[in-house]
C-alpha positions as protocol buffer text, in pm:
chain_id: "A"
residue {
  index: 1
  type: MET
  ca { x: -19 y: 0 z: -2 }
}
residue {
  index: 2
  type: GLU
  ca { x: 131 y: 341 z: -105 }
}
residue {
  index: 3
  type: ARG
  ca { x: 177 y: 608 z: 158 }
}
residue {
  index: 4
  type: ASP
  ca { x: 192 y: 992 z: 149 }
}
residue {
  index: 5
  type: ALA
  ca { x: 490 y: 1201 z: 294 }
}
residue {
  index: 6
  type: ASP
  ca { x: 332 y: 1175 z: 642 }
}
residue {
  index: 7
  type: GLY
  ca { x: 304 y: 807 z: 636 }
}
residue {
  index: 8
  type: TYR
  ca { x: -63 y: 785 z: 572 }
}
residue {
  index: 9
  type: ALA
  ca { x: -234 y: 558 z: 321 }
}
residue {
  index: 10
  type: PRO
  ca { x: -455 y: 790 z: 92 }
}
residue {
  index: 11
  type: GLU
  ca { x: -740 y: 534 z: 110 }
}
residue {
  index: 12
  type: ALA
  ca { x: -741 y: 537 z: 487 }
}
residue {
  index: 13
  type: VAL
  ca { x: -759 y: 921 z: 497 }
}
residue {
  index: 14
  type: ALA
  ca { x: -1040 y: 938 z: 247 }
}
residue {
  index: 15
  type: ARG
  ca { x: -1232 y: 654 z: 377 }
}
residue {
  index: 16
  type: PRO
  ca { x: -1166 y: 646 z: 758 }
}
residue {
  index: 17
  type: LEU
  ca { x: -1461 y: 434 z: 827 }
}
residue {
  index: 18
  type: THR
  ca { x: -1354 y: 139 z: 614 }
}
residue {
  index: 19
  type: GLY
  ca { x: -1458 y: -195 z: 768 }
}
residue {
  index: 20
  type: ALA
  ca { x: -1665 y: -43 z: 1050 }
}
residue {
  index: 21
  type: ARG
  ca { x: -2032 y: -177 z: 1079 }
}
residue {
  index: 22
  type: ILE
  ca { x: -2226 y: 132 z: 1154 }
}
residue {
  index: 23
  type: LEU
  ca { x: -2584 y: 106 z: 1297 }
}
residue {
  index: 24
  type: VAL
  ca { x: -2785 y: 417 z: 1218 }
}
residue {
  index: 25
  type: VAL
  ca { x: -3120 y: 468 z: 1403 }
}
residue {
  index: 26
  type: GLU
  ca { x: -3326 y: 732 z: 1256 }
}
residue {
  index: 27
  type: ASP
  ca { x: -3699 y: 754 z: 1178 }
}
residue {
  index: 28
  type: ASP
  ca { x: -3678 y: 1040 z: 919 }
}
residue {
  index: 29
  type: PHE
  ca { x: -3648 y: 877 z: 578 }
}
residue {
  index: 30
  type: PHE
  ca { x: -3450 y: 1166 z: 423 }
}
residue {
  index: 31
  type: ILE
  ca { x: -3211 y: 1206 z: 713 }
}
residue {
  index: 32
  type: SER
  ca { x: -3156 y: 819 z: 734 }
}
residue {
  index: 33
  type: MET
  ca { x: -3072 y: 825 z: 357 }
}
residue {
  index: 34
  type: GLU
  ca { x: -2828 y: 1116 z: 400 }
}
residue {
  index: 35
  type: LEU
  ca { x: -2658 y: 951 z: 694 }
}
residue {
  index: 36
  type: GLU
  ca { x: -2613 y: 629 z: 501 }
}
residue {
  index: 37
  type: ALA
  ca { x: -2458 y: 807 z: 200 }
}
residue {
  index: 38
  type: ILE
  ca { x: -2226 y: 999 z: 412 }
}
residue {
  index: 39
  type: LEU
  ca { x: -2111 y: 711 z: 622 }
}
residue {
  index: 40
  type: SER
  ca { x: -2092 y: 459 z: 326 }
}
residue {
  index: 41
  type: GLU
  ca { x: -1882 y: 710 z: 132 }
}
residue {
  index: 42
  type: ALA
  ca { x: -1647 y: 734 z: 420 }
}
residue {
  index: 43
  type: GLY
  ca { x: -1612 y: 341 z: 406 }
}
residue {
  index: 44
  type: GLY
  ca { x: -1874 y: 225 z: 663 }
}
residue {
  index: 45
  type: GLU
  ca { x: -2094 y: -61 z: 627 }
}
residue {
  index: 46
  type: VAL
  ca { x: -2434 y: 102 z: 723 }
}
residue {
  index: 47
  type: GLY
  ca { x: -2729 y: -82 z: 871 }
}
residue {
  index: 48
  type: LEU
  ca { x: -3048 y: 138 z: 889 }
}
residue {
  index: 49
  type: CYS
  ca { x: -3317 y: 103 z: 1138 }
}
residue {
  index: 50
  type: ARG
  ca { x: -3629 y: 327 z: 1146 }
}
residue {
  index: 51
  type: THR
  ca { x: -3787 y: 188 z: 1465 }
}
residue {
  index: 52
  type: VAL
  ca { x: -3651 y: 124 z: 1810 }
}
residue {
  index: 53
  type: ARG
  ca { x: -3771 y: -237 z: 1799 }
}
residue {
  index: 54
  type: ASP
  ca { x: -3574 y: -299 z: 1476 }
}
residue {
  index: 55
  type: ALA
  ca { x: -3275 y: -139 z: 1617 }
}
residue {
  index: 56
  type: LEU
  ca { x: -3282 y: -359 z: 1934 }
}
residue {
  index: 57
  type: VAL
  ca { x: -3305 y: -675 z: 1712 }
}
residue {
  index: 58
  type: SER
  ca { x: -3009 y: -548 z: 1493 }
}
residue {
  index: 59
  type: VAL
  ca { x: -2799 y: -489 z: 1792 }
}
residue {
  index: 60
  type: GLU
  ca { x: -2830 y: -856 z: 1893 }
}
residue {
  index: 61
  type: LYS
  ca { x: -2810 y: -1006 z: 1528 }
}
residue {
  index: 62
  type: ASN
  ca { x: -2553 y: -795 z: 1365 }
}
residue {
  index: 63
  type: ALA
  ca { x: -2323 y: -666 z: 1646 }
}
residue {
  index: 64
  type: PRO
  ca { x: -2223 y: -321 z: 1527 }
}
residue {
  index: 65
  type: SER
  ca { x: -1884 y: -166 z: 1565 }
}
residue {
  index: 66
  type: VAL
  ca { x: -2061 y: 176 z: 1635 }
}
residue {
  index: 67
  type: ALA
  ca { x: -2387 y: 346 z: 1623 }
}
residue {
  index: 68
  type: VAL
  ca { x: -2543 y: 673 z: 1549 }
}
residue {
  index: 69
  type: LEU
  ca { x: -2887 y: 729 z: 1710 }
}
residue {
  index: 70
  type: ASP
  ca { x: -3146 y: 993 z: 1681 }
}
residue {
  index: 71
  type: PHE
  ca { x: -3280 y: 1031 z: 2028 }
}
residue {
  index: 72
  type: ARG
  ca { x: -3658 y: 1105 z: 1964 }
}
residue {
  index: 73
  type: MET
  ca { x: -3827 y: 860 z: 1753 }
}
residue {
  index: 74
  type: GLY
  ca { x: -4183 y: 968 z: 1738 }
}
residue {
  index: 75
  type: GLU
  ca { x: -4355 y: 889 z: 2054 }
}
residue {
  index: 76
  type: GLU
  ca { x: -4043 y: 698 z: 2207 }
}
residue {
  index: 77
  type: THR
  ca { x: -3665 y: 753 z: 2248 }
}
residue {
  index: 78
  type: THR
  ca { x: -3366 y: 535 z: 2160 }
}
residue {
  index: 79
  type: ALA
  ca { x: -3276 y: 503 z: 2533 }
}
residue {
  index: 80
  type: ARG
  ca { x: -3329 y: 126 z: 2528 }
}
residue {
  index: 81
  type: VAL
  ca { x: -3110 y: 104 z: 2224 }
}
residue {
  index: 82
  type: ALA
  ca { x: -2835 y: 323 z: 2401 }
}
residue {
  index: 83
  type: ASP
  ca { x: -2860 y: 99 z: 2712 }
}
residue {
  index: 84
  type: ARG
  ca { x: -2824 y: -221 z: 2507 }
}
residue {
  index: 85
  type: LEU
  ca { x: -2530 y: -74 z: 2302 }
}
residue {
  index: 86
  type: ASN
  ca { x: -2375 y: 31 z: 2637 }
}
residue {
  index: 87
  type: GLY
  ca { x: -2412 y: -313 z: 2774 }
}
residue {
  index: 88
  type: ARG
  ca { x: -2236 y: -465 z: 2498 }
}
residue {
  index: 89
  type: ASN
  ca { x: -1962 y: -210 z: 2498 }
}
residue {
  index: 90
  type: VAL
  ca { x: -2054 y: -60 z: 2158 }
}
residue {
  index: 91
  type: PRO
  ca { x: -1972 y: 312 z: 2137 }
}
residue {
  index: 92
  type: PHE
  ca { x: -2244 y: 531 z: 2006 }
}
residue {
  index: 93
  type: ALA
  ca { x: -2326 y: 902 z: 1938 }
}
residue {
  index: 94
  type: PHE
  ca { x: -2667 y: 1067 z: 1962 }
}
residue {
  index: 95
  type: TYR
  ca { x: -2742 y: 1277 z: 1630 }
}
residue {
  index: 96
  type: THR
  ca { x: -3020 y: 1484 z: 1755 }
}
residue {
  index: 97
  type: GLY
  ca { x: -3213 y: 1806 z: 1696 }
}
residue {
  index: 98
  type: GLN
  ca { x: -3297 y: 1805 z: 2065 }
}
residue {
  index: 99
  type: ALA
  ca { x: -3208 y: 2159 z: 2197 }
}
residue {
  index: 100
  type: GLU
  ca { x: -3192 y: 2027 z: 2548 }
}
residue {
  index: 101
  type: VAL
  ca { x: -2918 y: 1760 z: 2590 }
}
residue {
  index: 102
  type: ASP
  ca { x: -2883 y: 1764 z: 2964 }
}
residue {
  index: 103
  type: PRO
  ca { x: -3100 y: 1455 z: 2994 }
}
residue {
  index: 104
  type: LEU
  ca { x: -2883 y: 1268 z: 2761 }
}
residue {
  index: 105
  type: ARG
  ca { x: -2577 y: 1388 z: 2951 }
}
residue {
  index: 106
  type: ALA
  ca { x: -2720 y: 1288 z: 3282 }
}
residue {
  index: 107
  type: GLN
  ca { x: -2790 y: 923 z: 3156 }
}
residue {
  index: 108
  type: TRP
  ca { x: -2494 y: 886 z: 2942 }
}
residue {
  index: 109
  type: PRO
  ca { x: -2236 y: 1132 z: 3062 }
}
residue {
  index: 110
  type: THR
  ca { x: -1958 y: 1043 z: 2826 }
}
residue {
  index: 111
  type: CYS
  ca { x: -2174 y: 997 z: 2505 }
}
residue {
  index: 112
  type: LYS
  ca { x: -2091 y: 1197 z: 2193 }
}
residue {
  index: 113
  type: ILE
  ca { x: -2375 y: 1442 z: 2087 }
}
residue {
  index: 114
  type: VAL
  ca { x: -2364 y: 1575 z: 1735 }
}
residue {
  index: 115
  type: SER
  ca { x: -2652 y: 1833 z: 1680 }
}
residue {
  index: 116
  type: LYS
  ca { x: -2862 y: 1831 z: 1373 }
}
residue {
  index: 117
  type: PRO
  ca { x: -2781 y: 1946 z: 1115 }
}
residue {
  index: 118
  type: ALA
  ca { x: -2417 y: 1868 z: 1102 }
}
residue {
  index: 119
  type: ARG
  ca { x: -2167 y: 1874 z: 812 }
}
residue {
  index: 120
  type: PRO
  ca { x: -2070 y: 1550 z: 663 }
}
residue {
  index: 121
  type: GLN
  ca { x: -1716 y: 1575 z: 798 }
}
residue {
  index: 122
  type: THR
  ca { x: -1828 y: 1641 z: 1136 }
}
residue {
  index: 123
  type: LEU
  ca { x: -2025 y: 1296 z: 1139 }
}
residue {
  index: 124
  type: VAL
  ca { x: -1747 y: 1102 z: 999 }
}
residue {
  index: 125
  type: ASN
  ca { x: -1507 y: 1264 z: 1246 }
}
residue {
  index: 126
  type: ALA
  ca { x: -1741 y: 1174 z: 1538 }
}
residue {
  index: 127
  type: VAL
  ca { x: -1801 y: 807 z: 1417 }
}
residue {
  index: 128
  type: ALA
  ca { x: -1415 y: 777 z: 1354 }
}
residue {
  index: 129
  type: ASP
  ca { x: -1333 y: 919 z: 1707 }
}
residue {
  index: 130
  type: LEU
  ca { x: -1577 y: 666 z: 1847 }
}
residue {
  index: 131
  type: LEU
  ca { x: -1400 y: 382 z: 1673 }
}
residue {
  index: 132
  type: LEU
  ca { x: -1062 y: 508 z: 1803 }
}
residue {
  index: 133
  type: GLY
  ca { x: -1191 y: 524 z: 2159 }
}
residue {
  index: 134
  type: ARG
  ca { x: -1197 y: 890 z: 2186 }
}
C-alpha cells in the first residue's frame, strides 16, 4: 500500500470508516438516507433502522462496531437502544435536534452528541473518534 509523505495511506484518509459496521437509528427517511450516504462514502457498512424495535433486534443479530442514534423517535426514544449498546460495549453517538441535551448527558455522561444538522465531515469525524476510543 502506498503512503503519502506523512506515512498515511490515501485510502485510509479518504475512507476513515472502512470496515466499520455502523448502526444508524433514524426515523426520518431523508435524514437516514443522507446518513447512509455520508457514512458509506467514508467506507462504513451501514445498517439502517427506522424503529426502536428494529434497532434492538439489529444490535443482537448484527453486532455493530459503532452506532449513530436519533434520540427522539416519534413517541419514544432510543434510550433502550443506547442502554443495550452500552451493555455490549458498543460506542455510540446521539445525532439529535434536541435543543436540551442535559437529560442525555445525565444518563450517558460520556456519550458524543452531534447536533442536527451537521456537516458530513463532522459526522464522519465523530464516528471515527468513537471507533478510536476517543
